[in-house]
KEKE-3310 file (N, C-alpha, C; in steps of 0.2 Angstrom, whole numbers, plus 5000, padded with zeros to 4 digits):
npx = (4727:4726:4726:4719:4721:4713:4713:4707:4711:4713:4706:4709:4702:4698:4685:4677:4675:4680:4687:4688:4685:4687:4685:4689:4685:4686:4678:4676:4670:4669:4663:4656:4639:4625:4609:4604:4593:4580:4580:4571:4560:4555:4552:4542:4532:4528:4523:4512:4503:4502:4494:4481:4464:4461:4472:4481:4496:4500:4509:4522:4520:4522:4535:4538:4536:4547:4559:4572:4588:4596:4612:4626:4636:4644:4648:4655:4657:4662:4662:4665:4661:4665:4661:4667:4667:4668:4660:4665:4660:4660:4651:4650:4649:4643:4643:4638:4641:4638:4643:4638:4640:4635:4632:4626:4628:4621:4630:4628:4614:4613:4608:4602:4605:4604:4605:4614:4610:4620:4621:4624:4621:4614:4619:4618:4616:4622:4623:4632:4633:4634:4621:4618:4616:4609:4602:4599:4591:4584:4572:4582:4586:4587:4573:4572:4568:4565:4572:4565:4554:4546:4558:4566:4566:4573:4583:4587:4599:4606:4615:4611:4617:4621:4614:4610:4601:4590:4579:4568:4560:4548:4543:4533:4521:4518:4512:4521:4530:4538:4551:4561:4576:4584:4598:4608:4622:4631:4643:4646:4633:4620:4607:4594:4581:4569:4558:4543:4530:4514:4501:4493:4496:4509:4525:4538:4554:4564:4579:4592:4608:4622:4639:4648:4661:4677:4675:4663:4645:4628:4612:4595:4579:4564:4551:4538:4528:4516:4500:4502:4508:4520:4537:4550:4567:4583:4600:4616:4634:4651:4668:4684:4701:4700:4689:4672:4656:4638:4622:4605:4588:4570:4554:4544:4547:4558:4576:4594:4610:4626:4642:4660:4676:4691:4707:4722:4718:4709:4693:4680:4662:4648:4630:4615:4597:4581:4573:4582:4588:4603:4619:4635:4651:4666:4680:4695:4708:4717:4727:4733:4720:4712:4699:4695:4679:4667:4652:4639:4623:4608:4598:4604:4610:4624:4640:4655:4669:4679:4683:4687:4695:4699)
npy = (4640:4625:4609:4593:4576:4561:4543:4527:4526:4529:4540:4544:4547:4554:4556:4557:4543:4526:4524:4529:4528:4533:4527:4530:4525:4522:4520:4515:4513:4509:4506:4497:4493:4483:4480:4477:4473:4485:4492:4501:4501:4488:4489:4499:4492:4482:4489:4495:4484:4479:4489:4487:4483:4467:4461:4458:4452:4446:4453:4449:4443:4453:4455:4449:4458:4465:4477:4481:4489:4500:4502:4507:4517:4516:4524:4527:4533:4533:4538:4531:4532:4525:4524:4520:4515:4514:4513:4518:4507:4496:4495:4493:4503:4509:4518:4523:4533:4537:4543:4543:4544:4545:4533:4517:4499:4483:4469:4456:4453:4457:4470:4487:4499:4513:4531:4538:4548:4557:4562:4563:4549:4542:4527:4512:4513:4506:4496:4486:4474:4464:4461:4459:4464:4479:4487:4501:4507:4516:4510:4502:4489:4473:4462:4447:4435:4436:4447:4455:4458:4471:4482:4483:4494:4493:4481:4466:4456:4441:4429:4413:4401:4389:4394:4406:4421:4432:4446:4457:4473:4484:4500:4506:4498:4489:4475:4464:4467:4462:4451:4436:4426:4411:4401:4386:4377:4362:4348:4347:4349:4361:4371:4381:4393:4404:4417:4427:4439:4442:4448:4437:4428:4419:4417:4405:4396:4382:4375:4362:4358:4348:4344:4333:4331:4339:4345:4342:4346:4345:4351:4352:4359:4367:4377:4388:4398:4410:4406:4399:4383:4373:4372:4360:4358:4351:4352:4350:4352:4354:4357:4357:4358:4372:4371:4372:4365:4365:4358:4359:4354:4355:4351:4358:4357:4365:4368:4370:4372:4376:4381:4384:4391:4395:4403:4409:4423:4424:4421:4411:4409:4399:4397:4388:4386:4378:4384:4386:4397:4406:4411:4419:4423:4432:4436:4446:4449:4464:4470:4481:4485:4485:4478:4468:4464:4455:4450:4440:4435:4424:4433:4442:4451:4461:4466:4475:4480:4489:4489:4499:4499:4510)
npz = (4413:4421:4414:4418:4415:4418:4417:4419:4433:4451:4463:4480:4495:4512:4523:4536:4535:4532:4520:4503:4486:4469:4453:4436:4420:4403:4387:4369:4352:4335:4318:4305:4299:4293:4289:4302:4316:4320:4335:4341:4333:4336:4350:4349:4342:4351:4362:4356:4353:4366:4371:4366:4370:4379:4374:4384:4390:4378:4371:4366:4353:4344:4341:4329:4320:4317:4311:4299:4298:4286:4277:4287:4297:4313:4328:4344:4361:4378:4396:4412:4429:4444:4460:4476:4493:4511:4527:4544:4552:4545:4533:4516:4502:4485:4470:4453:4439:4422:4406:4390:4372:4355:4342:4344:4343:4346:4347:4352:4349:4336:4333:4331:4341:4341:4344:4358:4371:4375:4388:4406:4416:4430:4439:4447:4465:4479:4495:4506:4518:4533:4533:4520:4503:4497:4484:4474:4460:4449:4438:4433:4436:4430:4427:4436:4432:4418:4407:4398:4404:4416:4422:4438:4453:4465:4474:4484:4490:4497:4507:4513:4522:4511:4501:4489:4488:4480:4478:4469:4466:4458:4459:4452:4451:4441:4432:4432:4441:4452:4456:4459:4463:4467:4472:4473:4476:4476:4477:4463:4458:4453:4458:4452:4454:4447:4447:4443:4446:4438:4427:4423:4432:4441:4434:4432:4433:4434:4436:4435:4436:4431:4433:4424:4423:4422:4409:4404:4405:4410:4409:4415:4413:4418:4412:4416:4410:4415:4412:4401:4392:4401:4397:4394:4394:4389:4390:4385:4386:4382:4383:4376:4374:4368:4360:4360:4362:4362:4365:4364:4367:4367:4373:4365:4352:4349:4346:4348:4342:4346:4342:4346:4346:4353:4354:4359:4361:4350:4344:4338:4334:4331:4328:4327:4324:4326:4316:4306:4307:4309:4316:4315:4322:4324:4333:4339:4350:4350:4357:4369:4374:4364:4353:4339:4331:4322:4313:4306:4300:4297:4293:4284:4291:4297:4305:4308:4317:4328:4345:4360:4376:4389)
capx = (4723:4729:4721:4721:4717:4714:4710:4709:4715:4709:4707:4708:4701:4695:4681:4672:4673:4686:4690:4683:4689:4684:4688:4687:4687:4683:4677:4674:4669:4668:4663:4651:4634:4620:4603:4603:4587:4579:4577:4566:4554:4552:4549:4536:4527:4526:4519:4505:4499:4500:4489:4475:4461:4460:4478:4486:4501:4502:4514:4528:4519:4524:4542:4538:4535:4554:4561:4579:4591:4600:4619:4628:4643:4643:4654:4652:4662:4659:4666:4661:4664:4663:4664:4666:4669:4666:4660:4669:4657:4661:4647:4653:4644:4646:4638:4641:4639:4641:4642:4639:4637:4636:4628:4628:4625:4621:4632:4625:4607:4612:4602:4605:4602:4603:4610:4614:4608:4625:4620:4626:4616:4616:4618:4615:4618:4622:4626:4633:4636:4632:4614:4617:4617:4603:4603:4594:4593:4577:4571:4588:4588:4583:4568:4576:4565:4565:4574:4560:4548:4547:4564:4565:4570:4577:4584:4590:4602:4609:4616:4608:4620:4624:4608:4610:4594:4589:4572:4568:4554:4547:4538:4527:4515:4517:4509:4526:4535:4542:4554:4566:4580:4587:4602:4611:4627:4634:4645:4645:4626:4618:4600:4592:4574:4568:4551:4541:4523:4511:4493:4490:4499:4516:4529:4543:4558:4568:4585:4596:4614:4627:4646:4650:4669:4679:4674:4656:4640:4621:4607:4588:4576:4557:4549:4531:4526:4509:4494:4505:4511:4527:4542:4556:4573:4589:4606:4623:4639:4657:4674:4690:4706:4698:4683:4666:4649:4632:4616:4599:4582:4565:4548:4540:4550:4564:4582:4599:4617:4631:4649:4664:4683:4696:4714:4727:4714:4705:4687:4675:4656:4642:4624:4609:4591:4576:4571:4587:4591:4610:4623:4642:4654:4673:4683:4702:4711:4723:4732:4732:4713:4708:4697:4691:4674:4663:4647:4634:4617:4604:4594:4608:4613:4631:4643:4662:4672:4684:4681:4693:4694:4704)
capy = (4635:4618:4603:4586:4570:4555:4537:4521:4527:4530:4545:4541:4553:4552:4562:4554:4536:4522:4525:4531:4527:4535:4525:4532:4521:4525:4515:4518:4508:4511:4501:4497:4488:4482:4475:4475:4474:4491:4490:4506:4499:4482:4491:4502:4488:4478:4494:4496:4478:4478:4494:4485:4479:4460:4458:4458:4446:4443:4458:4445:4442:4459:4454:4447:4464:4468:4480:4481:4495:4500:4502:4513:4518:4517:4526:4530:4534:4535:4538:4528:4534:4521:4527:4515:4517:4510:4517:4515:4501:4491:4494:4496:4506:4511:4522:4524:4538:4536:4548:4540:4548:4542:4527:4510:4492:4477:4464:4450:4452:4460:4475:4494:4502:4520:4536:4539:4555:4561:4565:4559:4545:4539:4520:4509:4514:4500:4496:4479:4473:4458:4460:4457:4469:4483:4491:4506:4509:4518:4506:4500:4482:4468:4457:4442:4429:4438:4454:4458:4461:4477:4483:4485:4500:4491:4474:4464:4449:4439:4421:4409:4395:4388:4396:4413:4423:4439:4449:4464:4476:4490:4504:4508:4494:4485:4468:4460:4471:4458:4445:4433:4421:4407:4396:4382:4373:4357:4342:4347:4350:4367:4372:4388:4395:4410:4418:4434:4439:4445:4449:4431:4424:4419:4413:4402:4391:4378:4372:4358:4357:4344:4344:4326:4331:4346:4347:4341:4347:4343:4355:4351:4365:4367:4384:4389:4405:4411:4406:4395:4377:4373:4369:4357:4359:4348:4355:4347:4356:4352:4362:4354:4361:4378:4369:4371:4362:4365:4356:4359:4352:4356:4348:4362:4356:4369:4366:4375:4370:4381:4379:4389:4390:4401:4402:4415:4430:4424:4417:4410:4406:4398:4394:4387:4383:4374:4388:4387:4404:4405:4417:4417:4429:4431:4442:4445:4454:4467:4472:4488:4486:4485:4471:4468:4459:4455:4445:4439:4430:4422:4439:4446:4457:4461:4471:4474:4486:4489:4493:4501:4500:4514)
capz = (4416:4421:4413:4421:4411:4422:4414:4423:4439:4457:4468:4487:4500:4518:4526:4540:4533:4532:4514:4497:4479:4463:4447:4430:4415:4396:4381:4363:4347:4329:4313:4300:4300:4288:4290:4309:4318:4323:4342:4343:4330:4339:4356:4348:4340:4357:4366:4353:4354:4373:4373:4364:4375:4377:4372:4390:4391:4372:4367:4363:4346:4340:4339:4322:4316:4317:4304:4299:4296:4280:4279:4291:4301:4320:4332:4351:4366:4385:4402:4418:4435:4449:4467:4481:4500:4517:4533:4550:4555:4540:4528:4510:4497:4479:4466:4447:4434:4416:4401:4383:4366:4348:4339:4347:4340:4351:4343:4354:4347:4329:4334:4331:4347:4340:4347:4365:4373:4377:4395:4411:4419:4437:4439:4454:4472:4483:4501:4507:4525:4536:4531:4513:4498:4495:4478:4472:4453:4446:4432:4430:4438:4426:4430:4438:4428:4411:4407:4394:4409:4419:4426:4445:4456:4471:4475:4490:4490:4503:4507:4519:4522:4504:4497:4487:4487:4477:4477:4466:4466:4454:4463:4448:4452:4435:4434:4432:4445:4457:4454:4463:4461:4472:4469:4478:4473:4480:4474:4456:4456:4454:4457:4451:4454:4445:4447:4443:4446:4432:4427:4422:4438:4442:4430:4436:4430:4439:4432:4438:4432:4434:4430:4424:4424:4421:4403:4401:4410:4408:4412:4414:4415:4416:4412:4416:4409:4417:4407:4395:4394:4403:4392:4397:4390:4391:4387:4386:4384:4383:4381:4376:4369:4365:4356:4364:4359:4367:4361:4368:4364:4371:4371:4361:4346:4347:4348:4347:4342:4347:4342:4348:4346:4355:4354:4359:4360:4344:4345:4333:4336:4326:4331:4322:4328:4322:4311:4301:4308:4311:4317:4315:4324:4325:4337:4340:4354:4346:4362:4371:4376:4358:4350:4333:4331:4316:4313:4301:4302:4292:4291:4280:4295:4298:4308:4309:4320:4333:4352:4364:4383:4392)
cpx = (4726:4724:4724:4717:4719:4710:4712:4713:4710:4711:4705:4707:4698:4691:4676:4670:4680:4690:4685:4688:4684:4688:4685:4690:4683:4682:4675:4674:4667:4668:4658:4645:4629:4615:4602:4596:4586:4576:4571:4559:4551:4548:4542:4530:4524:4522:4512:4501:4497:4494:4482:4471:4460:4467:4484:4490:4502:4506:4519:4527:4522:4531:4543:4537:4542:4556:4569:4582:4594:4607:4621:4634:4641:4649:4651:4658:4659:4664:4662:4665:4661:4666:4662:4669:4667:4666:4664:4666:4657:4656:4650:4648:4647:4640:4642:4637:4642:4639:4643:4636:4639:4631:4630:4625:4626:4623:4630:4618:4607:4607:4606:4601:4601:4607:4609:4613:4614:4625:4622:4620:4618:4614:4616:4619:4617:4625:4626:4636:4634:4625:4613:4619:4610:4605:4597:4596:4586:4576:4577:4590:4583:4579:4572:4574:4566:4566:4570:4554:4550:4553:4562:4568:4574:4577:4588:4593:4606:4611:4614:4611:4623:4619:4609:4603:4594:4582:4573:4561:4554:4542:4532:4521:4514:4515:4515:4532:4540:4545:4559:4570:4583:4592:4606:4616:4631:4636:4644:4638:4624:4610:4598:4584:4573:4560:4549:4533:4521:4504:4490:4492:4506:4520:4535:4547:4562:4573:4589:4602:4619:4633:4648:4657:4671:4677:4666:4651:4633:4617:4600:4584:4568:4555:4542:4529:4518:4504:4497:4507:4518:4531:4548:4561:4579:4595:4612:4628:4646:4663:4680:4695:4704:4691:4677:4660:4644:4626:4611:4593:4576:4559:4543:4543:4555:4570:4588:4606:4622:4638:4654:4671:4687:4703:4718:4723:4710:4699:4682:4668:4652:4637:4619:4603:4587:4573:4576:4590:4598:4614:4631:4646:4662:4676:4691:4704:4717:4728:4730:4725:4709:4706:4693:4685:4670:4658:4642:4629:4613:4599:4598:4610:4621:4634:4650:4665:4677:4682:4687:4691:4700:4704)
cpy = (4629:4613:4597:4581:4564:4549:4531:4521:4528:4536:4543:4547:4550:4558:4559:4547:4533:4524:4526:4531:4529:4532:4527:4528:4524:4519:4518:4512:4512:4506:4502:4492:4488:4478:4473:4477:4481:4490:4495:4503:4493:4484:4495:4498:4484:4483:4495:4490:4477:4483:4492:4481:4472:4457:4457:4451:4443:4448:4454:4444:4447:4459:4452:4453:4468:4471:4480:4487:4494:4499:4508:4512:4519:4520:4529:4530:4535:4535:4535:4530:4529:4523:4521:4517:4512:4514:4514:4509:4496:4490:4497:4499:4508:4514:4522:4529:4537:4541:4544:4544:4544:4537:4521:4504:4487:4471:4457:4448:4455:4465:4482:4497:4510:4524:4537:4547:4560:4565:4561:4555:4542:4531:4518:4512:4509:4500:4488:4479:4466:4456:4458:4463:4472:4487:4495:4508:4510:4515:4504:4493:4477:4464:4451:4435:4430:4445:4458:4461:4468:4477:4485:4491:4498:4483:4472:4457:4448:4431:4418:4402:4394:4391:4404:4415:4431:4441:4456:4466:4482:4494:4506:4504:4490:4478:4463:4463:4468:4452:4442:4428:4418:4402:4392:4377:4368:4351:4342:4349:4357:4368:4379:4389:4402:4411:4425:4434:4442:4445:4442:4426:4424:4414:4411:4397:4388:4374:4368:4357:4352:4343:4337:4326:4338:4349:4346:4342:4346:4348:4353:4357:4365:4374:4385:4396:4405:4411:4402:4388:4377:4370:4366:4357:4355:4351:4351:4351:4353:4357:4358:4357:4367:4377:4368:4369:4362:4363:4356:4357:4353:4352:4352:4362:4361:4366:4371:4370:4376:4379:4385:4387:4396:4398:4408:4422:4430:4419:4417:4407:4404:4395:4394:4384:4380:4377:4389:4394:4403:4412:4415:4424:4427:4438:4441:4451:4457:4470:4479:4490:4487:4478:4472:4463:4460:4449:4445:4434:4429:4427:4444:4452:4456:4467:4470:4480:4484:4493:4494:4501:4505:4514)
cpz = (4415:4419:4415:4418:4416:4418:4418:4429:4445:4461:4475:4491:4506:4521:4530:4538:4533:4526:4508:4491:4474:4457:4441:4424:4408:4391:4375:4358:4341:4323:4308:4301:4294:4290:4297:4311:4322:4330:4344:4340:4333:4346:4355:4346:4346:4361:4363:4354:4362:4375:4370:4369:4374:4375:4378:4390:4384:4368:4364:4356:4342:4338:4332:4317:4315:4311:4305:4296:4289:4282:4283:4294:4309:4324:4339:4356:4373:4390:4408:4424:4440:4456:4472:4488:4505:4523:4539:4553:4550:4535:4522:4506:4491:4475:4459:4443:4428:4411:4394:4378:4360:4347:4341:4343:4346:4347:4345:4351:4339:4329:4334:4336:4346:4344:4354:4366:4374:4383:4400:4414:4425:4437:4446:4460:4476:4490:4503:4515:4527:4534:4524:4509:4496:4490:4476:4465:4449:4439:4429:4432:4434:4430:4431:4434:4421:4410:4402:4398:4412:4423:4433:4447:4461:4472:4481:4489:4496:4502:4513:4519:4515:4499:4496:4486:4485:4476:4474:4465:4462:4458:4459:4448:4446:4437:4435:4436:4449:4454:4459:4460:4467:4469:4475:4474:4478:4476:4467:4453:4457:4453:4457:4451:4452:4445:4446:4443:4439:4432:4426:4428:4438:4437:4434:4432:4435:4434:4437:4434:4435:4430:4430:4425:4423:4414:4400:4407:4406:4412:4410:4417:4413:4417:4411:4416:4411:4411:4400:4397:4396:4397:4396:4392:4393:4387:4389:4383:4386:4380:4381:4371:4365:4361:4361:4360:4364:4362:4366:4364:4369:4369:4367:4354:4344:4349:4345:4347:4342:4347:4343:4347:4348:4356:4354:4357:4354:4346:4339:4336:4330:4329:4326:4326:4323:4316:4305:4302:4311:4312:4317:4317:4325:4329:4338:4344:4350:4350:4364:4373:4370:4355:4344:4333:4325:4317:4308:4303:4296:4289:4286:4284:4296:4302:4308:4312:4325:4340:4356:4371:4386:4399)
residu = (MET:LYS:LYS:LEU:LEU:ILE:ALA:SER:THR:ALA:LEU:VAL:ALA:THR:ALA:GLY:MET:ALA:SER:ALA:ASP:ILE:THR:ILE:THR:GLY:HIS:ALA:ALA:ALA:GLY:ILE:TYR:SER:GLY:LEU:GLY:ASN:ALA:ASP:ALA:VAL:LYS:THR:ALA:VAL:ALA:GLU:VAL:ALA:ALA:VAL:PRO:GLY:ASN:ALA:GLY:THR:ALA:ALA:VAL:ALA:VAL:SER:ALA:GLU:THR:PHE:SER:GLY:ASP:GLY:ILE:TYR:SER:ASN:ALA:GLY:VAL:ASP:PHE:THR:MET:THR:GLY:ALA:THR:ASP:ASN:GLY:ILE:SER:PHE:SER:ALA:ALA:VAL:ASN:ILE:ASP:ALA:GLY:THR:GLU:VAL:ASP:THR:GLY:ASP:PHE:GLU:LEU:ASP:GLY:ALA:ASP:GLY:GLY:THR:ALA:GLY:LEU:GLY:ALA:VAL:SER:MET:THR:GLY:THR:PHE:GLY:THR:LEU:THR:PHE:ASP:ASP:ALA:GLY:ILE:ASP:ASN:LEU:TYR:ASN:ASP:ALA:TYR:THR:ALA:ALA:ASP:VAL:SER:TYR:SER:THR:THR:VAL:GLY:ALA:VAL:SER:LEU:THR:VAL:ALA:HIS:ASP:THR:SER:GLY:ALA:ALA:ASP:ALA:ASN:SER:MET:SER:ALA:GLY:TYR:THR:ALA:SER:GLY:MET:GLY:PHE:THR:LEU:LEU:ALA:SER:ASP:GLY:SER:ALA:GLY:THR:SER:ALA:SER:VAL:ALA:VAL:SER:TYR:ALA:LEU:ASN:ASP:THR:VAL:SER:VAL:THR:GLY:LYS:THR:ASP:GLN:VAL:ALA:GLY:ALA:GLU:SER:VAL:GLN:THR:ILE:THR:ALA:SER:THR:THR:LEU:ASN:GLY:VAL:SER:VAL:ALA:LEU:SER:SER:ALA:ASN:ASN:SER:THR:TRP:ASP:VAL:ASP:LEU:GLY:TYR:THR:ALA:GLY:GLY:PHE:ALA:LEU:THR:TYR:GLY:VAL:ASP:GLU:THR:ASP:GLY:TRP:THR:ALA:THR:ALA:SER:SER:ALA:LEU:GLY:GLY:GLY:ALA:THR:PHE:ALA:ALA:GLY:VAL:ASP:SER:ASN:ASP:SER:MET:TYR:ALA:GLY:VAL:SER:PHE:ALA:PHE)
# end
């Protein structure tokens, strides 16, 4: 029996279409962790609060019930299949299938995601033409206003002149099922509108950014969550010779300071906020698709490990 191993390559075929490609890539990671947030515990606590009569729209308070893991080792691996093609009349299409197994950690949120099912999952199926892009992904499309809201099943995006527009819908009929985003950029200025419906009304945010020069930009944002006071935030950021600084302050007495440094495949970050909560991370490209990354935060959480791309 002949065995064939294919990694990071493409198979090309034609069958009643202009072209079709299948790209196969792989990834893996392994390392150690301690005191990471338990993602499943947080989600369970949120669901329990939301189920209590009279608590509609207040589920976010359950995040304070977050629990933390003990010490452990994580390892995971996966294979991703991306299929693309085009019809004879110029409509391009794509679909994705992935297989993941092992224990995963979310290094961005210092969170233990837990074990993958080890089964194949169908990702998004999309079609693109002069009409725009139509995407289908059952409960797999993030809410455009807030990814903590209900995920959507279908989305449509297009460009009208200099304005980009995307709408997303969830067929389950959840209160926050629909969301939209719109963006416009001209002469160094960018305008963004995000919105989502909900049981208490519509939540929306408007942001305006301006690039003062090649290294300095300023952003102003107002965010109105349905049933709550609006929050205005000002952010200024700059990057020069590999050093980045971002400062933000809001009228609800919250603020953030983020520092970064990159050089030759090596990166350091440090962030702190008004609660004196801080995070520090380091990463280094090892070559050959391998990267080392480590991080610690003010909750005594830590991770360190190596990831691989094939």
